[in-house]
LUMPATI-750686 format. One record per residue (C-alpha): residue number from 1; chain; z, x, y. Coordinates in nm, 2 decimals, m for minus. Example, Ala and Ser with C-alpha at 12.3 -4.5 7.8 and 13.67 -1.06 7.14 Angstrom:
% residues 2
1  A  0.78  1.23  m0.45
2  A  0.71  1.37  m0.11
% end
This chain:
% residues 480
1  A  m5.11  12.36  0.38
2  A  m4.90  12.44  0.14
3  A  m4.85  12.11  m0.01
4  A  m5.22  12.05  m0.03
5  A  m5.24  12.42  m0.20
6  A  m4.98  12.28  m0.45
7  A  m5.17  11.93  m0.52
8  A  m5.50  12.14  m0.57
9  A  m5.33  12.38  m0.82
10  A  m5.19  12.04  m1.04
11  A  m5.58  11.98  m1.13
12  A  m5.72  12.02  m1.44
13  A  m5.96  12.34  m1.46
14  A  m6.32  12.22  m1.38
15  A  m6.50  12.36  m1.72
16  A  m6.75  12.65  m1.65
17  A  m7.04  12.65  m1.84
18  A  m7.10  13.04  m1.89
19  A  m7.33  13.27  m2.09
20  A  m7.45  13.58  m2.15
21  A  m7.79  13.80  m2.22
22  A  m7.89  14.17  m2.28
23  A  m7.94  14.33  m2.00
24  A  m8.34  14.37  m2.15
25  A  m8.43  14.06  m2.06
26  A  m8.34  14.11  m1.68
27  A  m8.60  14.42  m1.70
28  A  m8.81  14.23  m1.92
29  A  m8.84  13.92  m1.70
30  A  m8.94  13.99  m1.30
31  A  m8.59  14.13  m1.28
32  A  m8.47  13.79  m1.19
33  A  m8.04  13.74  m1.11
34  A  m8.05  13.37  m1.07
35  A  m7.84  13.26  m1.39
36  A  m8.10  12.98  m1.47
37  A  m8.36  13.18  m1.51
38  A  m8.12  13.29  m1.81
39  A  m8.01  12.96  m1.92
40  A  m7.85  12.88  m2.25
41  A  m8.13  12.62  m2.33
42  A  m8.39  12.81  m2.25
43  A  m8.28  13.11  m2.49
44  A  m8.20  12.89  m2.79
45  A  m8.54  12.81  m2.78
46  A  m8.69  13.14  m2.79
47  A  m8.42  13.23  m3.05
48  A  m8.58  12.91  m3.27
49  A  m8.91  13.02  m3.23
50  A  m8.83  13.37  m3.28
51  A  m8.65  13.24  m3.61
52  A  m8.99  13.06  m3.69
53  A  m9.17  13.16  m3.99
54  A  m9.48  13.12  m3.88
55  A  m9.69  13.38  m3.67
56  A  m9.64  13.33  m3.32
57  A  m9.90  13.41  m3.01
58  A  m9.84  13.37  m2.61
59  A  m10.00  13.09  m2.44
60  A  m10.16  13.32  m2.26
61  A  m10.34  13.49  m2.53
62  A  m10.42  13.12  m2.66
63  A  m10.64  12.99  m2.37
64  A  m10.91  13.09  m2.16
65  A  m10.77  13.12  m1.85
66  A  m10.44  12.93  m1.68
67  A  m10.50  12.92  m1.29
68  A  m10.43  12.67  m1.00
69  A  m10.63  12.73  m0.66
70  A  m10.43  12.84  m0.48
71  A  m10.26  13.14  m0.62
72  A  m10.51  13.37  m0.47
73  A  m10.59  13.24  m0.12
74  A  m10.42  13.04  0.14
75  A  m10.32  12.69  0.07
76  A  m10.50  12.57  0.40
77  A  m10.84  12.65  0.19
78  A  m10.76  12.34  0.05
79  A  m10.73  12.11  0.36
80  A  m10.77  11.76  0.27
81  A  m11.06  11.55  0.39
82  A  m11.04  11.20  0.28
83  A  m11.29  10.95  0.34
84  A  m11.37  10.63  0.25
85  A  m11.36  10.49  m0.15
86  A  m11.80  10.44  m0.12
87  A  m11.82  10.79  0.01
88  A  m11.60  11.02  m0.16
89  A  m11.43  11.16  m0.51
90  A  m11.11  10.97  m0.63
91  A  m10.80  11.22  m0.56
92  A  m10.48  11.19  m0.76
93  A  m10.14  11.39  m0.70
94  A  m9.88  11.51  m0.96
95  A  m9.74  11.19  m0.92
96  A  m10.05  10.95  m0.89
97  A  m10.16  11.10  m1.21
98  A  m9.89  10.99  m1.43
99  A  m9.93  10.65  m1.33
100  A  m10.04  10.38  m1.54
101  A  m10.32  10.22  m1.48
102  A  m10.44  10.52  m1.29
103  A  m10.59  10.39  m1.01
104  A  m10.66  10.67  m0.72
105  A  m10.57  10.57  m0.37
106  A  m10.73  10.75  m0.16
107  A  m11.07  10.97  m0.18
108  A  m11.17  11.35  m0.05
109  A  m11.52  11.41  0.11
110  A  m11.77  11.52  m0.12
111  A  m11.88  11.77  0.15
112  A  m11.51  11.90  0.15
113  A  m11.51  12.31  0.05
114  A  m11.40  12.40  m0.24
115  A  m11.38  12.07  m0.38
116  A  m11.49  12.19  m0.69
117  A  m11.21  12.38  m0.73
118  A  m11.00  12.05  m0.76
119  A  m11.21  11.93  m1.02
120  A  m11.09  12.00  m1.40
121  A  m11.24  11.92  m1.70
122  A  m11.21  11.70  m2.00
123  A  m11.02  11.87  m2.25
124  A  m10.78  12.08  m2.04
125  A  m10.46  12.01  m2.02
126  A  m10.30  12.05  m1.62
127  A  m9.87  12.14  m1.57
128  A  m9.71  12.00  m1.24
129  A  m9.59  12.34  m1.10
130  A  m9.42  12.24  m0.73
131  A  m9.11  11.95  m0.65
132  A  m9.10  11.80  m1.01
133  A  m9.19  12.09  m1.24
134  A  m9.35  12.11  m1.56
135  A  m9.45  11.74  m1.66
136  A  m9.77  11.80  m1.89
137  A  m10.10  11.56  m1.94
138  A  m10.42  11.60  m2.09
139  A  m10.69  11.55  m1.88
140  A  m10.92  11.27  m2.05
141  A  m11.27  11.11  m1.92
142  A  m11.10  10.90  m1.66
143  A  m10.90  11.23  m1.52
144  A  m11.20  11.49  m1.53
145  A  m11.37  11.23  m1.27
146  A  m11.09  11.28  m1.02
147  A  m10.98  11.55  m0.81
148  A  m10.64  11.72  m0.93
149  A  m10.41  11.84  m0.65
150  A  m10.34  12.19  m0.62
151  A  m9.98  12.15  m0.72
152  A  m10.07  12.16  m1.08
153  A  m10.12  12.44  m1.33
154  A  m10.48  12.42  m1.54
155  A  m10.48  12.54  m1.83
156  A  m10.80  12.59  m2.09
157  A  m10.69  12.56  m2.46
158  A  m10.97  12.79  m2.69
159  A  m10.74  12.91  m3.01
160  A  m10.58  12.63  m3.03
161  A  m10.62  12.24  m3.06
162  A  m10.51  12.10  m2.70
163  A  m10.34  11.85  m2.86
164  A  m10.08  12.11  m3.07
165  A  m10.03  12.27  m2.76
166  A  m10.03  11.98  m2.50
167  A  m9.72  11.87  m2.78
168  A  m9.54  12.23  m2.81
169  A  m9.54  12.21  m2.38
170  A  m9.33  11.87  m2.40
171  A  m9.12  11.93  m2.67
172  A  m8.76  12.02  m2.71
173  A  m8.84  12.40  m2.72
174  A  m9.14  12.37  m2.43
175  A  m8.99  12.22  m2.16
176  A  m8.69  12.46  m2.14
177  A  m8.95  12.77  m2.11
178  A  m9.12  12.63  m1.86
179  A  m8.81  12.54  m1.68
180  A  m8.67  12.89  m1.72
181  A  m8.98  13.03  m1.50
182  A  m8.89  12.82  m1.21
183  A  m8.83  12.98  m0.88
184  A  m8.74  12.82  m0.49
185  A  m8.48  12.78  m0.27
186  A  m8.55  12.51  m0.14
187  A  m8.90  12.30  m0.34
188  A  m8.91  12.38  m0.73
189  A  m9.20  12.60  m0.81
190  A  m9.37  12.74  m1.13
191  A  m9.64  13.03  m1.17
192  A  m9.91  13.04  m1.42
193  A  m9.79  13.42  m1.50
194  A  m9.49  13.23  m1.65
195  A  m9.61  12.97  m1.89
196  A  m9.89  13.25  m2.01
197  A  m9.60  13.43  m2.17
198  A  m9.48  13.17  m2.35
199  A  m9.45  13.23  m2.76
200  A  m9.60  12.95  m2.99
201  A  m9.55  12.91  m3.32
202  A  m9.87  12.95  m3.50
203  A  m9.89  12.73  m3.84
204  A  m10.19  12.67  m4.09
205  A  m10.48  12.49  m3.85
206  A  m10.44  12.21  m4.06
207  A  m10.06  12.09  m3.92
208  A  m10.24  12.20  m3.62
209  A  m10.50  11.96  m3.63
210  A  m10.24  11.68  m3.76
211  A  m10.05  11.72  m3.41
212  A  m10.37  11.74  m3.21
213  A  m10.52  11.44  m3.34
214  A  m10.22  11.21  m3.28
215  A  m10.23  11.32  m2.93
216  A  m10.56  11.25  m2.88
217  A  m10.54  10.88  m3.05
218  A  m10.26  10.85  m2.81
219  A  m10.48  10.96  m2.50
220  A  m10.77  10.71  m2.66
221  A  m10.52  10.42  m2.64
222  A  m10.43  10.46  m2.32
223  A  m10.72  10.52  m2.18
224  A  m10.87  10.16  m2.38
225  A  m10.56  10.03  m2.19
226  A  m10.69  10.17  m1.83
227  A  m10.99  10.02  m1.94
228  A  m10.84  9.65  m1.99
229  A  m10.69  9.68  m1.61
230  A  m11.05  9.82  m1.46
231  A  m11.20  9.44  m1.64
232  A  m10.90  9.24  m1.53
233  A  m10.90  9.35  m1.23
234  A  m11.29  9.30  m1.17
235  A  m11.24  8.94  m1.37
236  A  m10.91  8.87  m1.10
237  A  m11.12  8.95  m0.81
238  A  m11.45  8.71  m0.97
239  A  m11.19  8.42  m1.01
240  A  m11.07  8.41  m0.70
241  A  m11.43  8.42  m0.50
242  A  m11.29  8.73  m0.30
243  A  m11.38  9.08  m0.29
244  A  m11.11  9.35  m0.23
245  A  m10.93  9.35  0.07
246  A  m11.03  9.65  0.31
247  A  m10.92  9.86  0.65
248  A  m11.21  9.61  0.83
249  A  m11.07  9.28  0.69
250  A  m10.75  9.39  0.93
251  A  m10.74  9.13  1.26
252  A  m10.74  9.40  1.53
253  A  m10.79  9.32  1.89
254  A  m11.13  9.51  1.98
255  A  m11.29  9.79  1.77
256  A  m11.21  10.09  1.89
257  A  m10.88  10.27  1.89
258  A  m10.60  10.28  1.96
259  A  m10.52  9.95  1.75
260  A  m10.34  9.68  1.90
261  A  m10.27  9.36  1.83
262  A  m10.06  9.05  1.92
263  A  m9.76  8.85  1.82
264  A  m9.65  8.47  1.99
265  A  m9.32  8.46  1.99
266  A  m9.32  8.17  1.80
267  A  m9.35  8.41  1.51
268  A  m9.15  8.64  1.62
269  A  m8.86  8.52  1.39
270  A  m8.52  8.73  1.35
271  A  m8.76  9.07  1.29
272  A  m8.84  9.28  1.64
273  A  m8.95  9.58  1.44
274  A  m9.33  9.65  1.56
275  A  m9.43  9.71  1.18
276  A  m9.31  9.39  1.05
277  A  m9.60  9.24  1.27
278  A  m9.88  9.46  1.22
279  A  m10.12  9.23  1.13
280  A  m10.18  9.34  0.79
281  A  m10.05  9.05  0.61
282  A  m10.18  8.80  0.79
283  A  m10.50  8.93  0.76
284  A  m10.45  8.97  0.41
285  A  m10.36  8.59  0.38
286  A  m10.60  8.47  0.59
287  A  m10.85  8.62  0.37
288  A  m10.68  8.46  0.08
289  A  m10.71  8.11  0.22
290  A  m11.10  8.16  0.20
291  A  m11.11  8.21  m0.18
292  A  m11.15  7.96  m0.45
293  A  m10.77  7.85  m0.51
294  A  m10.52  7.69  m0.22
295  A  m10.20  7.93  m0.19
296  A  m9.84  7.84  m0.28
297  A  m9.53  8.05  m0.23
298  A  m9.42  8.27  m0.55
299  A  m9.09  8.10  m0.58
300  A  m9.28  7.74  m0.63
301  A  m9.40  7.94  m0.99
302  A  m9.10  8.13  m1.06
303  A  m8.77  8.04  m1.23
304  A  m8.64  8.32  m1.12
305  A  m8.65  8.61  m0.87
306  A  m8.35  8.84  m0.83
307  A  m8.19  9.20  m0.77
308  A  m7.94  9.29  m1.03
309  A  m7.59  9.36  m0.90
310  A  m7.47  9.71  m0.84
311  A  m7.20  9.89  m1.05
312  A  m7.05  10.21  m1.16
313  A  m7.25  10.35  m1.47
314  A  m7.14  10.49  m1.75
315  A  m7.40  10.69  m1.92
316  A  m7.36  10.83  m2.26
317  A  m7.55  10.98  m2.53
318  A  m7.89  10.82  m2.69
319  A  m7.73  10.68  m2.97
320  A  m7.46  10.46  m2.79
321  A  m7.63  10.33  m2.49
322  A  m7.88  10.12  m2.39
323  A  m8.19  10.25  m2.16
324  A  m8.18  10.26  m1.79
325  A  m8.52  10.18  m1.67
326  A  m8.51  10.35  m1.29
327  A  m8.78  10.29  m1.00
328  A  m8.97  10.56  m1.04
329  A  m9.05  10.45  m1.43
330  A  m9.18  10.13  m1.32
331  A  m9.53  10.30  m1.28
332  A  m9.51  10.57  m1.53
333  A  m9.72  10.64  m1.84
334  A  m9.48  10.78  m1.99
335  A  m9.11  10.73  m1.87
336  A  m8.90  11.05  m1.88
337  A  m8.54  11.17  m1.82
338  A  m8.40  10.82  m1.92
339  A  m8.03  10.77  m1.88
340  A  m7.84  10.56  m2.15
341  A  m7.57  10.35  m2.01
342  A  m7.26  10.25  m2.22
343  A  m7.29  9.90  m2.42
344  A  m6.90  9.84  m2.44
345  A  m6.76  10.01  m2.08
346  A  m7.00  9.85  m1.88
347  A  m6.94  9.53  m1.68
348  A  m7.20  9.26  m1.56
349  A  m7.43  9.41  m1.79
350  A  m7.61  9.07  m1.87
351  A  m7.80  9.09  m1.51
352  A  m7.92  9.45  m1.55
353  A  m8.08  9.37  m1.92
354  A  m8.45  9.27  m1.88
355  A  m8.68  9.09  m2.13
356  A  m9.03  9.09  m2.23
357  A  m9.27  8.87  m1.98
358  A  m9.03  8.97  m1.70
359  A  m9.27  9.10  m1.39
360  A  m9.08  9.41  m1.21
361  A  m9.17  9.53  m0.85
362  A  m8.97  9.84  m0.70
363  A  m8.75  9.71  m0.43
364  A  m8.59  10.03  m0.28
365  A  m8.75  10.38  m0.13
366  A  m9.12  10.29  m0.26
367  A  m9.15  9.94  m0.28
368  A  m9.37  9.71  m0.48
369  A  m9.49  9.90  m0.78
370  A  m9.50  9.63  m1.06
371  A  m9.55  9.60  m1.42
372  A  m9.46  9.32  m1.71
373  A  m9.19  9.39  m1.91
374  A  m9.28  9.51  m2.24
375  A  m9.20  9.43  m2.60
376  A  m9.08  9.82  m2.70
377  A  m8.88  9.78  m2.34
378  A  m8.72  9.39  m2.47
379  A  m8.31  9.44  m2.38
380  A  m8.36  9.79  m2.20
381  A  m8.15  9.76  m1.83
382  A  m8.35  9.82  m1.51
383  A  m8.12  9.97  m1.18
384  A  m8.03  9.73  m0.89
385  A  m8.36  9.95  m0.73
386  A  m8.60  9.66  m0.99
387  A  m8.67  9.34  m0.83
388  A  m8.71  9.10  m1.20
389  A  m8.93  8.77  m1.17
390  A  m8.93  8.52  m1.46
391  A  m9.25  8.37  m1.40
392  A  m9.27  7.99  m1.46
393  A  m9.37  7.89  m1.85
394  A  m9.70  7.71  m1.87
395  A  m9.74  7.81  m1.47
396  A  m9.78  8.10  m1.41
397  A  m9.85  8.38  m1.65
398  A  m9.67  8.73  m1.64
399  A  m10.01  8.97  m1.65
400  A  m10.19  8.76  m1.37
401  A  m9.87  8.75  m1.12
402  A  m9.81  9.15  m1.17
403  A  m10.19  9.21  m1.13
404  A  m10.22  9.00  m0.83
405  A  m9.90  9.18  m0.68
406  A  m10.06  9.48  m0.69
407  A  m10.37  9.40  m0.52
408  A  m10.40  9.51  m0.14
409  A  m10.31  9.08  m0.11
410  A  m9.97  9.13  m0.28
411  A  m9.91  9.45  m0.13
412  A  m9.99  9.41  0.23
413  A  m9.74  9.09  0.19
414  A  m9.45  9.26  0.03
415  A  m9.48  9.61  0.26
416  A  m9.46  9.30  0.62
417  A  m9.13  9.23  0.45
418  A  m8.96  9.62  0.40
419  A  m8.62  9.65  0.60
420  A  m8.43  9.99  0.64
421  A  m8.42  10.27  0.87
422  A  m8.33  10.54  0.66
423  A  m8.46  10.37  0.31
424  A  m8.68  10.14  0.23
425  A  m8.55  9.78  0.13
426  A  m8.68  9.42  m0.02
427  A  m8.51  9.17  m0.07
428  A  m8.54  8.88  m0.35
429  A  m8.57  8.61  m0.06
430  A  m8.85  8.78  0.12
431  A  m9.02  8.82  m0.20
432  A  m9.00  8.44  m0.28
433  A  m9.18  8.36  0.00
434  A  m9.50  8.57  m0.11
435  A  m9.84  8.36  m0.06
436  A  m9.99  8.37  m0.43
437  A  m10.32  8.20  m0.55
438  A  m10.22  7.91  m0.73
439  A  m10.47  7.93  m1.02
440  A  m10.44  7.67  m1.31
441  A  m10.28  7.84  m1.59
442  A  m10.50  7.82  m1.84
443  A  m10.77  8.02  m1.60
444  A  m10.46  8.30  m1.53
445  A  m10.46  8.34  m1.92
446  A  m10.76  8.57  m2.03
447  A  m10.69  8.82  m1.72
448  A  m10.29  8.82  m1.78
449  A  m10.36  8.89  m2.17
450  A  m10.51  9.21  m2.09
451  A  m10.24  9.28  m1.86
452  A  m9.95  9.21  m2.11
453  A  m10.22  9.38  m2.39
454  A  m10.27  9.70  m2.18
455  A  m9.89  9.72  m2.15
456  A  m9.82  9.71  m2.54
457  A  m10.06  9.95  m2.56
458  A  m9.90  10.19  m2.38
459  A  m9.57  10.16  m2.58
460  A  m9.78  10.22  m2.89
461  A  m9.90  10.53  m2.73
462  A  m9.61  10.71  m2.63
463  A  m9.46  10.64  m3.01
464  A  m9.75  10.79  m3.19
465  A  m9.74  11.11  m2.91
466  A  m9.34  11.09  m2.99
467  A  m9.45  11.19  m3.38
468  A  m9.65  11.44  m3.26
469  A  m9.38  11.61  m3.10
470  A  m9.12  11.55  m3.33
471  A  m9.35  11.70  m3.56
472  A  m9.44  12.05  m3.38
473  A  m9.02  12.05  m3.36
474  A  m8.99  12.01  m3.69
475  A  m9.22  12.32  m3.74
476  A  m9.03  12.53  m3.54
477  A  m8.68  12.46  m3.76
478  A  m8.89  12.62  m4.02
479  A  m8.70  12.92  m4.06
480  A  m8.83  13.28  m4.22
% end
């Protein structure tokens, strides 16, 4: 025991972050005693806003309403009743609504009680309020047609342009002030009252309108990119002479519950887990074979399919490292919380670098999210949780391949290869044997180019939004 104590005493002391605040903040801020509420970042933001030379107004005074559907009633009132696409309203969770493209996977019955409370009018803002807190989204035309999870706060801009308020809440000043209101021991939560008191600088209308216009332009570009995905998907099914794969296409035994299926002993291979043999993938491949083109293994139409090796990551500041794409960033409209790995201190870096035209597939945790590496991401690093596919030049268009793998025909095949008792995993070897339609390259191009263009438009929109956020941060920095 004495030896252990001596060893411990020789260790360097861990740096302890500390700060002080006036007692008045405790009384004026819900009498909370948790230190994170009074974090230095939040009060630095408040100090900067207070020192700004422009008038300040609270978000609550600038908006018609700030609310979420379950703030005054039991959450059981919003039990979701799912139905088929033809009979329902598209539903998006707080995660789904940030996906690019926006592709709702579930649909709520139009007869669901209080369905109207889940709809958000175009021109409003939504803020994720549970789990991952503080992500901001402007509600455009496509999102306004969806039911949005009750885990989001709805904000109705009134006395300030929506794009200006969006940029402020997304800025280095708005984000700490949202985080300041977070509560919850297990799951982070934030409430409308925490957002309502946040002060916002009010520069001249011309300056606010200029920032608003940039945000609107960014969202218009994103909406146009989403439309390209819709057009390309329609063209894909038309070219393949196939309809979307539906639940009723799965080849179960009989038509009544419980669902059952049989597998020949010759087909078991080395996998004895039932989930591997559920006839989703087999049925998808069977229907795919009825299409206009023969099938070929992915490995015959790719130059390389691989997962990067694991190694120790050494994180550095943005100016000294390479952006690291995580699995959660692959389907994201706007990758956030990017980390940067050291260029000098990181070994085996070459296999982590991604290049324009690669197809990315998430292969750990959530399996099968796909994207094409854009010119803006060329030279970035990507984690070992993302599988890389280098399409064969002149044989496979990256946009076409990414779109096909994102359809049910690709997804069911990828998911059938999943292994792992705790965390789902997918190997490069299993991905190589996915069946894809052997479409001549010239016929792939019109579809694939739309997808590539859509990802370039995503980068363009993000760059414009970055400018808007930089503009409002510059406004806050204008002192009295």
